[in-house]
SEMI-821522 format. One record per residue: residue in one letter; x, y, z of N, C-alpha, C in turn. Coordinates in steps of 0.05 Angstrom, whole numbers, plus 5000, padded with zeros to 4 digits. Layout:
<recs>
aXYZXYZXYZ;...
</recs>
This chain:
<recs>
x529314791646531214901647533014821668;x535214761667537214651691537114801711;x537614771741537614871767540214771778;x540914971791543415001805543015041838;x543214771856542314821882544814921896;x545315101910547315181930547215151960;x549515031967549315011995551514812003;x551614732032554114622040552914332044;x554314132019553813902012555313732030;x554213452040555813242049553613012047;x555612762041555012532026557112332027;x556112102019557311852021557811771995;x561011771992560911761959561811371954;x562211201983562010951983561710872004;x562710592017561410532044564110602067;x563710762081565410862105566610632123;x564310392125565410192141568010052123;x568410062097569909952082572110142073;x571210392070573310642059573210842078;x574910952091575711162114575311412100;x575511462079575211752068572711692046;x570511552054568511592041567111842035;x566711942060565312172058566412452050;x564512602041565212832023563413032032;x565513232042563813562050564513762036;x562813912022563414131997562214392014;x564514492019563314732033561714992016;x562215001991561315171981560814961961;x557914861956557314611950555914711921;x555214491903553014621886552414451872;x549714371865548114161857546614211829;x548214081811546514201781544613981767;x542414091773540313921765538113891743;x538113641719537513691695533713731702;x532113661674529113811675528513481685;x529513331683528613051685529112971724;x530113191732530113141763533512971770;x534212971750538112821759539112991756;x541712861771544413091775545813071748;x546713261744548113311723551013311735;x551113451754554113521762554713571795;x555813581809556213601837559213731838;x559813901860561914011865562014261877;x564514411878564714641888563114811867;x562215041877560815291855562315421836;x564915381850567115531828567415401801;x567515131816568414891789565414841775;x563914941777561014871760559915071748;x561415361743561115571742560415531708;x561415451691561515401664559615201653;x560114961668557914811663555314851667;x554515041687551615111699550515411687;x552015481667551715691651548815721643;x547015961647543815901638542415741652;x543315681678541915511696540615711715;x538315641721537115741743538415721775;x538915901790539915851817538015841837;x538615641853536815641883539215651905;x539215851921541415871946540115831970;x541015671980539615512001541315672029;x542715802031543815992041545415852065;x545015812094547115732109545515422115;x544415292096543015022102545414822086;x545014582103546814302097544814172077;x545314182051544513962033545213642035;x543413472049543913282046542213032034;x542812782028541512632010539012532028;x536912472019534312502028534612182040;x533312202066533212002082532011732073;x533011452074531711172069530411062097;x528511012094526410812118526110622107;x527510392119527410142114525510002120;x523910072141522209902155520010152170;x517110092166514710222176512710052171;x510210152183507810062178505710262175;x504710282146502510442140499810432165;x498910182171496310222183497210242207;x499510352225500310412254500510652251;x499910802227499711102236499711262251;x496711142265495411262289495311122311;x497610922313497910732337500810792354;x502011022343505311092358504811112385;x506711022405506511072436504511002450;x503210702437500910512456502510392471;x500410302485501710092509501509802499;x504009682509504509392511506809292525;x506409032539508208952552510708912542;x510208772519512208682490511008602470;x512108582446511908612431509208412421;x508308182426506207982425503708112437;x504308242466502808352476501208622466;x503308802453502909022439501208952416;x502308742398500808752378497508672383;x496608522402494108442412493008592422;x493808782443492308962453492009242437;x493909302422494109612417493709572382;x495909442368496509442339493909382322;x492909072328491308952315487809072307;x487409222332484909422337485109642310;x487509742317488109992299487809932269;x489209672267489909612236487309522221;x485409452241482209362233481309642221;x481409852233479810112224480810222188;x481910022180483310122154481009972129;x479109792143478109722126475409942113;x475610152133474610402122476510562101;x475310552078476810712055476411022058;x475111182069475711452064477911522093;x477511282113479111402138481811262125;x482610992109484911002094486011182075;x484311302060485111552045486111752062;x485611852082486612022096488511952111;x489011742117491511662135493311622115;x492611542091495411542071496611832060;x494612052059495612302058497412342078;x496612392097497412462125500212292130;x500412032128502911872122504511942109;x504611952087506012082069507612312066;x505912522082507212822085508512802112;x507812602134509512622153512712432142;x512712312127515212172110517312442100;x515412642083517212822074517613022089;x516013022110517213322137519013212157;x520112952150521612842164524612822144;x524412902119526412892104526812612092;x525012452090525112132084523412222053;x525812072032524912102001524411761996;x525311542008524411321994523511152028;x522210902021521210802038520510602041;x521410382052519310112052517310062067;x515509932064512710022085511109772082;x510509672107508709482110505609602104;x504209512080501409672076499109522093;x496909592092494409472100494409142092;x491809072112490708802095488508872079;x487809112082486009122055486709262029;x485109172016486909191983485909541980;x484209641987483209931977484910111993;x486110022021487610222034490910272020;x490909972012493910022001493910161972;x492210111959491610341931491810591944;x490910661966490710901970493811001984;x495710851994497610862003499610961976;x498910751955500910831931500811051923;x497911111917496611361899497611691914;x497511621943498611801956502511791954;x503911631956506411631945507111791923;x504911641897505111741869505212111872;x502612181882502412441886503712571889;x506312551915507612601927510412581908;x510312401898513412341881515712201893;x514212161920516312011940516611631924;x519011571932520011311923519311151947;x517010881935516510741960516110451948;x516710331966516809991967514009961986;x512209791979509509641998509009471983;x506809332003505509092002503209062014;x501408942013499708752029500608632051;x500008722080500608562094498608262099;x500008072090498607852088498707662114;x496607532122496907372147493807212155;x494306932159491906752171492106652191;x493506682208492206652234494206832260;x492906772281493906912306493207192306;x490807282296490107552288486707532291;x485207782301482407782303481607742265;x479407612258478607512244479207662211;x477807962225477208162199480508242191;x482808162203484708222189486407942174;x484807772171485807482161485007472133;x486107392114486007302088486306932085;x484606922065484006652057486806682028;x487306422025489706442008488706511977;x486206561972485506721946485006961956;x483907051980484507281976486607491974;x488807321988491607441993493207401962;x491707161942493607171918491807351903;x489307441908487907691881489207921895;x489507951922489808211931493008281920;x495008081925498008141914497808211888;x496908031869496708031844495508391831;x493408491846491708711836493908841844;x495408881865496709141868499209131857;x500308911852502908881831502108991807;x499008911794498309051769498509381778;x497809431793497209661804499209921798;x501909791805504609981804506609891784;x505109721767508109601745508809851733;x507510041721508110281705509310421711;x510010451740510810721757513210681765;x516110761756518110761763519110811792;x517710921809517910971836516510871847;x515210661847513310481857513710221856;x514410021881515109731880512909601897;x512809371891511609201908513209001921;x512008931951513508791966512108551976;x512508271978511308121984511708092012;x508908152029509508212056508508062072;x509107762081508307592102508707722121;x506807782147506707982172509707802186;x510007572194511607482201510707192209;x513007012211512306642214510106592224;x510006692252507906622267505306672257;x504206942243502506952233501206842203;x503306682197502606542172503006272170;x501306092156501505832152503105752132;x503905532133506005442108504905432086;x501805402083500705432055500905762049;x500505942071500906202059504006342058;x505106242067508206252062509006202031;x508405932022508705832005507805951982;x505106081981503806221965506006471961;x506506561980508506891987511006831966;x512106561964513906461947513806441924;x511106341916510206331890510606531880;x509106811890508707031879511307181878;x513207151889515407261890516807151865;x517106921857518106771831516506891816;x514606921811512606971790513307241783;x514007451793514507661796517607721811;x519507641791522607661804522607971806;x522108161798522708511808521708551830;x519708371845518608391866520008391891;x520108541912521508531938519708331959;x521408271977520708112001521108292030;x519108342039519808392073517908272089;x518808232111518308082137519608162159;x519008012182520308142210522307762216;x524407842233525407552239527007662276;x527607512285528907442304528607752327;x526107802327526408092343525808052371;x524507802389524607742406524407492418;x526507382443525707082452522907012445;x521607032459518406962458518006942425;x518007102411517007142381518906842365;x521506782372522506572363522106302375;x521006332397520706062407517205912401;x515706142386513306072384513706032350;x515406142333516606012308518005712304;x518805622326520005442334518105162342;x515905232360514005092365511505032334;x511405292325509705252293510805072273;x513505152272515105072245517104812265;x516904612272518504432281520204322270;x519204312236521304122217523704332205;x523204602226525704792199527804822226;x529204822215532204872234532505162253;x531005352243531305622253529705782243;x529206082254527206172243527706292213;x530106352200531206392174530406142159;x530805942165530505662154528105682143;x525305792158523205782155522405942127;x523906172125523306362106524906212079;x527806202080528506092064527505822050;x525905662069524605432054523205522035;x521705702040519205802022520506022001;x522406011995524306241978523606521978;x523706542007523006892013525807022022;x528506922015530306982025532807082005;x532907311996535007351973535107631971;x537007751949538508001941535508211949;x532508151940531208331942529208321969;x530208191988529208072013530708292038;x528208412055529408572070527708472103;x530008372121528408242149528908442169;x527208422181527008722199527608602226;x529008722239529908722264532408572269;x532508292266534208112266536408152295;x535508202317536708252340538107972351;x536807762348537707472366538707292347;x540307372325540007232305543406992315;x543306762310546106722315547906692291;x550306572295552306622272551906482249;x550706292256550106092233548406192210;x545506332227543906502218545506742192;x547306902216548207082200549607072169;x550706762178552806682154550906652133;x549006532132546806392113545506702101;x545306852114544507212105546107262089;x548907262096550507352075550907222050;x551106922055550606742032548506812011;x546006912017543506952009543407252001;x545107372003545307691994542507912003;x541607792021539007892033540008172054;x538508322063538908552076537308542103;x538308762124536708722143536109022153;x534209132169533509362179533909352206;x535009572212535909642245533509812253;x532109772274530009992284530710072315;x532410202319533310232342531510332364;x529710572361527510652379525110412389;x524210342365522210062366524009852380;x525609822380527409562391527209692427;x527709852428528110042458525910042469;x523010122454521110172462518809942476;x519909702455517809452462520109292488;x522609312487525109272502525208922484;x526208972462526108712453528708682447;x530708852447533508822457535908982437;x537708912437539909132429541008962398;x540809172376541309022350544809022346;x545608792334548508682338549608832309;x549409082306551009222281553409132270;x555309052291558308972284558408742275;x556408552284556508262273555908282247;x553408382240552708472215554708542189;x555508772204557808952183559908772175;x560908592193563308472196563008212174;x560308142165559607952142558208102118;x558608342123557908562095555108462089;x553308452115550308462107549408742106;x547808802084546909072081545109122094;x545409382111543509472138542209712131;x539509702134538209952129537010042159;x536710282157535810382189532510442184;x530210332202528010432200526810542225;x525010672219522710832242521110632258;x520510422239518610192248516210392259;x514510532251512110652259510510362262;x509110392276508110512307509410402329;x511010182325513010082354515110362360;x516210492337517510692334515710952337;x517811072357515211372361516611612345;x517311522327518011812302518511732286;x518011932260517711892235520811892219;x522612042240524412172224527211972228;x527811892202530911692207532811882214;x533112112209535612252215536112262251;x533112322262532912202291534312012302;x533111782286533811492292537011442290;x538011612273540911532271542511592296;x541511802316542611872338541711592356;x539511512356539111252371540611032364;x541510992334543010792326545810782340;x546811042342549411102356549410972392;x547311052395547311062427546510692436;x545110532417545210242418547810172419;x549110252398551110122393553510172411;x553010372417555510562442555510342472;x552810242475553010172499553809842493;x554309782471554709472467558209502452;x559209762466562809842452562909802423;x560709882408561709942379561510222373;x563110392370563310612360562910692333;x561410902330560910972304562011242305;x562811332280562811632270560511722254;x561711952246558712152230558411962204;x561111942185560711852161559311612162;x558911382185558211182185554911192193;x555011392210551511412214550411582187;x551111732178550011892148549811652130;x551211502128551511272106548711052117;x548911002140546310822141543810882142;x543711132144540811282138540111352107;x542611392089542711462061543511282046;x545911282037546411062014546810732032;x547810712052547510482057544510362059;x542110532062539310422062539010392035;x539610552015539210491983540610241979;x542810181984544309901983542909751990;x541209752017539809472030537209392011;x535909661995533609681986534209631946;x536809531946537609431917536909741900;x537110041914536610241895538910411899;x541110371900543410561896543910691874;x543010521850543310631827541510861818;x539610931836537211101834538211441854;x538911321881538711441902540811411921;x541111601942542111511962544911671969;x545611831950548412041946548312241927;x549612381924549412551901551412471875;x551512271869553312171849551512211826;x553312331802551512481779550312261761;x547912251757546112081738543811991764;x543912061789541611991807539412121806;x537412091823535412291826536112481848;x535512721845536312901859534412961887;x534912761905532912721928534612831953;x534012971964535213111987533613262006;x534713262030534113512043535613792047;x534413912059536014202062535614292097;x537614212109538214282140539114512143;x537814722161539414962171539714972201;x542214942208542815052232542515252248;x542415482233541515752236538515822247;x537115582243534315642251534315552282;x536315482298536615422330539015612337;x538815792351541115942364543015792376;x542215572394543915382406546015242388;x544115102368545214932352547215062331;x547015382329549015492310551515572325;x550615652351552815702372555115422379;x553315212373555514932387556714872362;x556014922337556814882314559615042312;x559715272322561615482316563915422330;x562715292350565315162368566814872360;x565314752347567014512329569514572303;x571114362313573914382297574014332274;x572114212259572014102234569114082221;x568914042199566314022189565113692193;x567013552196566013292203564813312226;x566313442251565313452273562213662275;x561713842260559713892257557413752249;x558113552230555913312224555413172242;x557713062265556512952284554813042300;x555513292304553713432329550613492317;x551313552287547613522273546513282276;x547813092272545912812272545512772298;x546512872323544812842346543213052359;x543813252348542313512356539813652337;x540313632306538913752293535813572297;x533113812296530413602295529513692269;x527013642273525213782246524614052248;x526114182265525614432275527514582251;x529914442248531614532226531514482200;x529214292195529214222174527614432150;x529014552134527514702115525914662099;x527214442079525114342058526214012051;x524913852037525313642027524713611996;x526913541982526613581952527013251944;x525213191923525112961907524613001881;x527412891871527812991839528013291832;x529313361848529313711847527813831851;x525513771864523213931865522813951893;x521614161905520714171932518314051936;x518713771945516313671959515213671983;x516613832004515813952036517314122038;x516014382040517114612056515714652082;x518514712106517314842127517115022127;x513515132127513115412129512615582151;x513515462169514215602193516715712203;x518915662172521315772177521615942155;x523416152165523816412145525416292126;x524316452097526016382069527716592064;
</recs>
């Protein structure tokens, strides 16, 4: 049976950085979802009356229905290391992260963490995520299996590295090849699960390992690539020492065939203009992780320079350097980081970065990101009446767009009523009256 979901709808029809009228807000909104979990129609409920005849109706009352959040960068084996101490990126890795990641060799521990990690994503309104997996095969299988059970769309891969870390986290070339091939086979038949070739970052990978990563990606052209780039000056200096024959950080990855349409490079705070131009030419994407960048003191992401070159940008929580699981709440930090650089974003641009923009960066805009007909009905229900002050604040706004702007800055997990994947409630806030 088709299901008609009723609420105030807000989504982006296209890119608001290019088209100012991209935001659509429908007060008496209706989303008609078919048996397969895909959107059959969207619009004002009165306009869908005939088309939805016979459908079961779900009235979300005062809730805003918004596309599911897209998290472009997170680390599964750092699930229990949020808010850990560290002087900077490299010190934080050695002092806090590597010991935490080593625990994922324990299969029982990894399975418990995988279930908790996926539940935290859904409890934050995230329905699509690109994730660095563990260094251990069994832990990665547990992550994929937890995502499958929840119905969430997941891109992930084994984190591979062969230097610059404790021995327990390093792989030989044969171990890395075997693990990647096994996991690619594990997810091949599931349309919601995708494999990402995941070299941790250039300093942790020998040329031979990066060459292997490029070979795997070429052998499986539907795979993704995820890694880190230009996060801190110290990291960039280390790359220059380790790869003196390469022109810059990006050139390292390009040399090994790791930069293309399905490549997402996290951070890119300290990129030169020439690197940005080559990224645009390669049609790769970048992920901005504002809370993580501030927490580690890495720097301020130059969003405007990326937007000007039409480089797709996703938003990432970067758990565990990031200290929250909510992409929705990260969007408020995006605003602040850009504000101090004199680049002012509006509600449409912020919502786009967390939804349709993220889906475009992950080459998944044909599946999710907005309420276009034919896409999966992935959305969250956010009820501002759950918090008296928020309800009062919205009453004093002069437009729905102004209300959305306030929601982007003031709404938290307290107002999240439920998260839906393919039209089904995947997570429900049991502490909120329904």
